[in-house]
C-alpha positions as CSV (number, residue, x, y, z in Angstrom):
1,M,7.3,-12.1,0.9
2,A,6.4,-13.9,4.2
3,Q,5.2,-12.0,7.2
4,A,6.9,-12.3,10.6
5,G,3.6,-11.8,12.4
6,K,0.3,-12.2,10.6
7,G,-2.2,-9.5,11.1
8,K,-5.8,-9.7,9.9
9,L,-4.8,-9.0,6.3
10,N,-1.7,-8.7,4.1
11,F,-1.2,-5.0,3.8
12,R,1.1,-3.3,1.3
13,C,3.4,-0.5,2.5
14,P,2.0,2.8,1.2
15,S,5.3,4.5,1.0
16,C,6.9,1.7,-1.1
17,F,3.7,1.4,-3.2
18,M,4.0,5.0,-4.2
19,R,7.4,4.1,-5.6
20,D,6.0,1.1,-7.5
21,L,7.4,-1.4,-5.0
22,D,5.1,-4.2,-3.8
23,I,6.2,-4.8,-0.2
24,D,4.2,-6.6,2.5
25,M,4.1,-5.1,5.9
26,F,4.8,-6.8,9.1
27,Y,2.6,-6.6,12.2
28,D,3.8,-5.8,15.7
29,K,1.2,-7.3,18.2
30,E,2.6,-5.4,21.2
31,K,2.4,-2.0,19.6
32,K,-0.6,-2.9,17.4
33,E,0.9,-1.3,14.3
34,Y,2.2,-2.3,11.0
35,Y,5.8,-1.6,9.8
36,C,7.9,-1.9,6.7
37,I,11.4,-3.3,6.9
38,R,12.4,-1.7,3.6
39,C,11.6,2.0,4.3
40,Q,10.9,2.1,8.1
41,Y,7.3,3.2,7.6
42,R,5.1,2.6,10.7
43,G,1.3,3.0,11.1
44,T,-1.9,1.8,12.4
45,E,-4.3,-0.3,10.3
46,E,-6.5,2.8,9.7
47,D,-3.5,4.9,8.6
48,V,-2.2,2.2,6.2
49,L,-5.7,1.7,4.7
50,A,-6.2,5.4,4.2
51,K,-2.8,5.9,2.5
52,N,-3.2,2.8,0.3
53,E,-6.6,4.1,-0.8
54,M,-4.9,7.5,-1.7
55,A,-2.3,5.7,-3.8
56,R,-4.9,3.7,-5.8
57,F,-5.8,6.8,-7.8
58,R,-2.7,6.1,-10.0
59,Y,-4.3,2.9,-11.3
60,G,-7.9,4.0,-11.6
61,D,-8.0,3.7,-15.4
62,M,-5.7,0.7,-15.7
63,M,-8.4,-1.6,-17.1
64,H,-9.9,1.0,-19.5
65,R,-8.7,1.3,-23.0
66,I,-8.3,4.9,-24.0
67,T,-9.1,5.5,-27.7
68,K,-9.9,9.1,-27.9
69,F,-7.6,11.9,-27.1
70,D,-9.2,15.4,-27.2
71,F,-6.5,17.6,-25.8
72,E,-7.3,20.4,-28.3
């Protein structure tokens, strides 16, 4: 998805990312904030980075093969 106004980086919307949607955020230079056109999320760069880091815990073991299940 193309961005209307490029910021420093392509950020993913943390609200959509929690629902397994990969949506790029747009950058408003006047307000100096990022926003999502799908869910109306708005936030500063620090806020977006913090919430995206929080969401990454879901995929922490994605690249590890789990072979032992010791639930008992």
